[in-house]
C-alpha positions in Angstrom: 77.9 -99.1 -15.6 76.8 -95.9 -16.9 78.9 -92.9 -15.9 76.3 -91.1 -14.5 75.3 -93.8 -12.5 78.8 -94.9 -11.3 78.7 -90.9 -10.2 75.8 -91.3 -7.8 76.5 -94.8 -6.6 77.6 -93.6 -3.1 81.0 -94.0 -1.5 79.8 -97.8 0.0 78.8 -98.8 -3.2 82.5 -97.6 -5.2 84.5 -98.9 -2.8 82.5 -102.6 -3.1 82.9 -102.1 -7.0 86.6 -100.9 -6.8 87.1 -103.6 -4.8 85.7 -106.6 -7.0 87.4 -104.9 -10.2 84.5 -103.5 -11.7 85.7 -99.9 -11.6 89.4 -98.8 -11.2 90.0 -96.2 -9.2 91.2 -93.8 -12.3 88.1 -94.3 -14.0 85.8 -93.2 -11.1 88.3 -90.2 -10.6 87.9 -89.6 -14.5 84.1 -89.7 -14.2 84.2 -87.2 -11.3 86.4 -84.6 -13.1 84.4 -84.7 -16.6 81.5 -84.1 -14.7 83.0 -81.1 -12.4 84.5 -79.7 -15.9 81.0 -79.8 -17.3 79.1 -79.0 -14.8 80.8 -77.2 -11.6 80.2 -73.6 -13.7 77.0 -73.7 -12.9 77.0 -74.3 -9.5 80.5 -73.5 -8.1 81.0 -75.7 -6.0 84.6 -76.3 -5.4 87.1 -73.7 -4.9 90.1 -75.9 -6.2 90.2 -79.3 -8.3 93.3 -81.4 -7.7 93.0 -83.0 -11.2 96.9 -84.5 -11.5 97.3 -85.4 -7.9 93.8 -87.1 -8.1 94.7 -89.2 -11.3 98.0 -90.2 -9.6 96.4 -91.1 -5.9 93.6 -93.2 -8.1 96.9 -95.1 -9.8 98.8 -95.9 -7.0 95.5 -97.2 -5.1 94.9 -99.4 -8.4 98.2 -101.2 -7.6 97.0 -101.3 -3.8 94.4 -103.0 -4.8 95.6 -105.1 -7.2 98.3 -106.5 -4.7 95.6 -107.2 -2.1 94.9 -104.2 -0.1 92.3 -103.8 1.7 90.8 -100.7 3.1 87.5 -99.7 3.3 87.2 -96.3 0.9 90.6 -97.7 -1.7 90.3 -95.4 -4.4 87.4 -93.3 -3.6 87.1 -90.0 -4.4 85.9 -87.6 -1.6 86.0 -83.7 -1.2 87.1 -81.3 1.5 85.2 -78.7 2.8 87.7 -75.4 2.3 87.9 -74.8 6.3 90.2 -78.3 6.6 93.8 -78.6 6.2 94.7 -80.5 2.9 98.6 -80.2 2.9 100.0 -78.6 0.4 97.4 -75.9 -0.2 95.8 -73.0 1.7 92.7 -73.6 3.6 91.2 -70.3 2.0 88.0 -69.9 4.4 86.0 -68.6 1.8 88.2 -65.6 1.7 91.7 -63.6 1.1 92.9 -63.4 4.4 94.7 -66.9 4.5 98.3 -67.5 5.5 100.2 -69.8 3.2 99.8 -73.6 2.8 98.9 -76.1 5.5 102.0 -77.8 6.1 100.3 -81.1 6.6 96.6 -82.5 6.6 93.9 -82.4 9.2 93.9 -85.1 11.2 90.1 -86.2 9.5 91.8 -86.1 6.6 94.4 -88.3 7.4 92.0 -90.8 8.4 90.3 -90.4 5.1 93.9 -91.0 3.4 94.8 -94.2 5.9 91.4 -95.6 5.1 92.1 -95.4 1.2 90.5 -92.2 -0.5 91.5 -89.9 -2.9 91.3 -85.9 -2.3 89.4 -84.9 -4.8 89.1 -81.1 -4.1 88.0 -78.6 -1.9 85.2 -76.8 -1.8 83.2 -73.3 -1.0 82.2 -71.8 1.8 81.3 -68.5 3.2 84.2 -66.1 4.7 84.5 -67.8 7.7 82.2 -70.5 7.5 80.0 -67.5 9.2 76.8 -67.7 7.4 73.6 -70.9 6.4 74.2 -69.7 2.5 77.5 -70.1 0.7 78.5 -66.5 -1.0 81.8 -64.7 -1.2 83.4 -61.5 -2.3 86.3 -63.7 -3.5 85.1 -66.9 -4.5 81.3 -65.6 -5.4 78.5 -67.7 -4.8 78.0 -71.1 -5.3 74.2 -72.3 -6.3 71.6 -75.0 -5.6 71.7 -77.8 -8.6 68.4 -78.2 -8.1 67.3 -75.0 -9.0 70.8 -72.5 -9.5 68.5 -69.6 -8.6 68.7 -70.9 -4.7 71.2 -71.2 -2.2 72.7 -74.6 -1.1 72.8 -73.1 2.2 75.8 -72.7 4.5 78.1 -73.2 5.4 79.4 -76.4 3.9 77.1 -75.3 0.6 79.9 -76.4 -1.7 80.5 -79.5 -0.1 76.3 -80.0 -0.5 75.9 -78.6 -3.8 78.9 -81.1 -5.2 77.7 -84.3 -3.7 73.8 -83.7 -4.6 75.1 -82.8 -8.2 77.4 -86.0 -8.3 80.4 -84.3 -8.5 81.4 -86.5 -5.9 79.9 -89.0 -3.8 80.6 -87.6 -0.2 82.5 -84.5 1.2 83.4 -83.3 4.5 81.6 -80.5 6.3 81.7 -78.9 9.4 78.5 -77.7 12.0 78.8 -74.9 14.3 75.3 -74.0 14.0 73.7 -75.7 11.3 76.3 -76.1 8.6 76.1 -79.7 7.9 72.3 -79.9 8.8 71.3 -76.7 6.4 72.9 -77.2 3.0 72.2 -80.7 3.4 68.3 -79.6 4.1 68.9 -77.6 0.9 70.0 -80.0 -1.0 68.3 -83.1 -0.6 70.9 -85.0 1.3 71.8 -86.7 4.3 73.7 -84.7 6.6 74.6 -86.0 10.6 76.3 -83.6 12.6 78.0 -86.1 15.1 78.0 -85.7 19.1 80.4 -83.3 20.1 84.0 -85.0 20.1 83.5 -87.7 18.2 85.5 -86.7 15.0 88.7 -84.4 15.8 89.2 -81.2 14.6 93.0 -81.2 15.0 95.1 -79.0 14.5 92.1 -76.9 16.0 91.9 -77.8 19.5 88.1 -76.3 19.7 86.1 -74.7 17.1 84.1 -71.7 18.1 84.0 -72.6 21.9 82.8 -76.2 21.7 79.9 -75.1 19.2 81.0 -76.8 15.8 82.0 -80.4 14.6 83.4 -81.7 11.5 81.5 -84.5 10.0 80.0 -85.5 6.6 77.5 -85.2 3.5 76.2 -87.9 1.0 73.3 -88.9 -0.5 72.5 -92.1 1.7 72.5 -93.1 5.1 74.3 -95.5 4.6 77.5 -93.5 3.1 77.2 -91.8 6.1 77.6 -94.6 8.4 80.1 -95.8 6.7 81.9 -92.1 6.8 81.5 -91.9 10.2 83.3 -95.2 10.9 86.1 -93.9 9.1 87.2 -90.3 10.8 85.5 -91.0 14.1 88.0 -90.8 16.5 89.6 -87.8 19.2 93.3 -87.3 19.5 95.9 -86.3 22.1 95.3 -82.1 21.7 91.4 -82.9 21.0 89.8 -80.6 23.9 86.4 -82.3 23.3 86.3 -86.4 23.3 83.5 -88.6 23.0 82.8 -92.4 24.5 83.9 -95.0 22.1 80.6 -96.4 20.1 79.7 -99.6 21.2 79.4 -101.3 17.7 80.5 -99.7 14.0 77.8 -97.2 13.3 77.5 -98.6 9.9 75.7 -102.0 11.8 73.5 -99.2 13.1 72.0 -98.1 9.6 71.3 -102.1 9.3 69.9 -102.4 12.1 65.7 -102.0 12.4 65.1 -99.2 15.0 62.5 -100.9 16.8 59.4 -99.1 18.5 60.7 -95.3 18.9 58.9 -92.7 20.9 59.1 -89.5 18.8 58.5 -86.1 20.0 57.4 -83.6 17.1 58.5 -80.0 17.5 57.6 -76.8 15.1 58.1 -74.5 17.9 61.2 -71.8 17.4 63.1 -71.4 20.3 62.9 -68.3 22.6 64.4 -65.1 21.3 64.5 -66.2 17.5 61.3 -64.5 15.4 60.8 -67.0 12.7 57.2 -68.4 10.9 57.2 -72.2 9.7 56.5 -72.2 6.0 53.5 -74.0 4.9 55.5 -76.7 2.8 58.3 -77.0 5.2 55.0 -78.0 8.2 53.2 -80.2 5.8 57.0 -81.8 5.5 57.0 -82.3 9.1 53.3 -83.5 9.5 53.8 -86.0 6.6 57.1 -87.4 8.4 55.5 -87.5 11.1 52.6 -90.1 9.9 54.9 -92.2 8.6 56.7 -92.6 11.1 53.1 -93.5 13.3 52.8 -95.6 10.3 56.2 -97.6 10.6 54.9 -98.6 14.3 56.4 -95.6 16.3 55.2 -93.7 19.0 54.3 -90.0 17.8 53.3 -87.1 19.6 53.5 -83.6 19.9 56.2 -82.5 22.2 58.5 -79.1 22.6 61.4 -79.1 24.0 62.3 -76.7 27.1 64.8 -74.5 25.2 65.1 -72.0 28.0 67.5 -68.6 27.0 70.1 -71.4 25.2 69.8 -69.5 22.1 71.1 -66.2 23.6 73.7 -68.5 25.1 74.7 -70.0 21.8 74.6 -66.7 20.6 77.6 -65.8 22.7 79.6 -68.6 21.3 78.8 -68.3 18.0 79.7 -64.2 17.8 82.9 -64.8 20.5 84.0 -67.6 17.9 84.1 -65.6 15.0 85.9 -62.6 16.6 88.5 -65.0 17.4 88.8 -66.3 14.2 88.3 -63.2 12.6 91.6 -62.2 14.8 93.7 -65.1 14.0 93.6 -64.9 10.2 97.2 -63.9 8.8 95.7 -60.7 6.5 92.5 -59.4 8.7 92.7 -56.5 7.0 91.2 -58.4 3.4 88.2 -59.8 5.6 85.2 -58.9 4.3 83.0 -55.7 5.5 79.6 -57.8 7.0 82.7 -60.6 8.5 84.3 -57.6 10.0 80.7 -56.4 11.2 80.5 -59.6 12.9 83.9 -59.6 14.7 83.1 -56.1 16.7 79.8 -57.4 17.9 81.9 -60.6 19.2 84.4 -57.9 21.0 81.3 -57.5 23.6 81.8 -60.8 24.7 84.5 -60.7 26.8 86.5 -63.6 28.8 84.2 -63.1 31.6 80.9 -63.3 29.9 82.3 -66.3 27.8 83.4 -68.2 31.0 79.5 -68.0 32.3 78.3 -68.9 29.0 80.6 -72.5 29.3 79.3 -72.6 33.2 76.0 -72.6 32.2 76.1 -75.5 28.9 75.3 -78.3 31.6 72.3 -75.9 33.1 70.9 -75.4 29.6 71.8 -79.0 27.8 69.9 -80.9 31.2 66.7 -78.5 30.4 67.0 -78.9 26.9 67.2 -83.1 27.0 64.9 -83.5 29.9 62.1 -84.6 27.3 64.2 -87.8 26.7 63.5 -89.0 29.5 60.1 -89.5 27.8 61.3 -89.9 24.0 63.9 -91.4 22.3 63.9 -88.9 19.4 62.9 -85.2 19.0 61.7 -84.5 15.2 61.7 -80.2 14.0 62.0 -78.9 10.3 65.4 -78.5 9.1 64.9 -75.3 8.2 61.7 -72.4 8.5 61.9 -71.7 5.0 62.6 -73.2 1.8 66.0 -72.2 0.4 66.5 -68.5 -0.4 67.6 -67.1 -3.6 71.0 -66.6 -4.4 71.9 -62.8 -3.1 69.2 -61.9 -0.8 71.7 -60.6 1.6 74.2 -59.1 -0.8 75.1 -56.0 0.3 73.9 -56.0 3.9 75.7 -55.4 6.7 76.4 -57.6 9.9 73.4 -57.0 12.2 70.5 -57.3 9.6 72.0 -60.5 7.9 72.4 -61.8 11.5 68.5 -61.7 12.3 67.3 -62.3 9.0 69.5 -65.5 8.3 67.6 -66.4 12.0 64.5 -66.8 10.5 65.5 -68.7 7.9 67.2 -71.8 10.5 66.0 -71.2 13.9 65.9 -74.9 14.8 69.6 -76.2 14.4 71.8 -74.0 16.9 70.7 -75.3 19.8 72.0 -78.7 19.6 75.2 -77.2 18.8 75.3 -75.8 22.3 74.4 -78.8 23.7 76.9 -80.9 21.9 74.4 -83.8 20.8 73.6 -85.3 17.6 71.1 -84.1 15.1 70.5 -85.3 11.6 68.9 -83.6 8.0 66.6 -85.9 6.5 65.3 -85.4 3.2 61.4 -84.9 3.8 59.9 -84.6 0.2 59.7 -81.6 -2.0 58.3 -78.3 -2.4 55.7 -77.8 -5.5 58.4 -76.1 -7.5 61.0 -78.7 -6.8 63.1 -77.7 -4.0 63.9 -80.3 -1.4 62.4 -80.6 2.0 64.0 -82.3 5.0 63.2 -82.6 8.8 65.6 -82.7 11.6 66.2 -85.7 14.1 67.7 -85.0 17.2 69.2 -87.9 19.4 70.6 -88.5 23.0 73.8 -87.1 23.8 76.4 -90.1 21.8 73.1 -91.8 20.6 74.3 -91.3 16.4 73.1 -94.9 16.0 69.4 -94.4 16.6 69.6 -91.4 14.4 71.0 -93.5 12.0 68.7 -96.4 12.3 66.1 -94.2 11.8 66.8 -92.0 8.8 68.0 -95.4 7.1 64.1 -96.4 7.8 63.0 -93.7 7.0 65.3 -93.7 3.5 63.9 -96.7 2.6 60.9 -95.7 2.5 61.1 -92.3 0.5 64.1 -93.5 -1.3 65.2 -90.5 -1.6 68.7 -91.6 -3.5 66.8 -92.2 -6.8 66.4 -88.6 -7.3 68.9 -86.5 -9.1 69.0 -82.6 -9.5 68.1 -80.8 -13.1 71.8 -79.9 -12.2 73.6 -83.4 -12.5 
């Protein structure tokens, strides 16, 4: 296999090749290190690469493989978003305000290592993971491999750029308002926000008062199913725990979805001002037609969002405030980050309690659509990926309002906590990825994986590679 084909094979296929002895873990790590050295200067996807450590872990994985080791990701490299702890390395959160290196791996990283995966490095984020673009004063701008003038999205933008460019087969991300789905959409990837409580956040008990979850970004749905099987599971200390799935998520990928009832909506939730781009709307309509052709019942129907957007904003701003106050050196935060934290101080404890008490009411209202439908489909963003630097130098309030017009469709489902996924849906006339969002019932990642796999079989998006690859 050519090195570039190996790099884009995906983690499930890479694990098979290692298990069959056709590729060694060291060969795979060396392939990625060479590509990172050659391509990442154009992208700035990685904050830090653990080259020597990864090669040593590759040799250990090779020894385990020869001894008959049977782990689902034995010898397969992965990347970690830089808001998740890796032992011995600082968790920089996109800035200079961080404290000392982490004493131990986060639980999700422990699970990856237990499955045999090799941690290749940590990927860039905007400071405190606040924004749907990945630019920071400390680490610079991360760029989209489909067009380096455009953002890869955020806040898991480094993870998305790395996977899209074939610098790693899969990467961890987190999603508190779209931060897995937005960069997946911008970079032509599949990105699943799991059910709240599906994947442990420890050593954090909760993130952004229940808005944020950990998950993964991959090129294929199969890879996401495998990755979710590896990392799923809450532990003692997690504030939220999702019920155990009835079967492995990877099984859902290979199971046809049957005839589903799909609601299609381009409605912008109340309280947000956004205009859906013509090409974005075209991709939504074309995906609806494709689903009809596959035998699904597809109708136009809008979720009843109510004022859930206002409630989300309160949790989001308070979460930013709490994070800003918890860093080791708050005086080092960027002015725009400090501005967001000041806005968060308006959300006092009593207001936060009211927001959290009202979550069930909002969730019931929005999810009433699932009494008639199995899946809701919206755009993943209102406009294709903006240019890098579009919001550079802007203040907190201005930037907050501007990015809401870019990504109005994601945050409601962080407030409700249910699973949602970004699914590739073609390209713009100038070659930028388009995407739709699939939203499922609570705890129903299985249907989203099954339906997305069916769409992948028709559109075969994994066969396309960006110019920077």
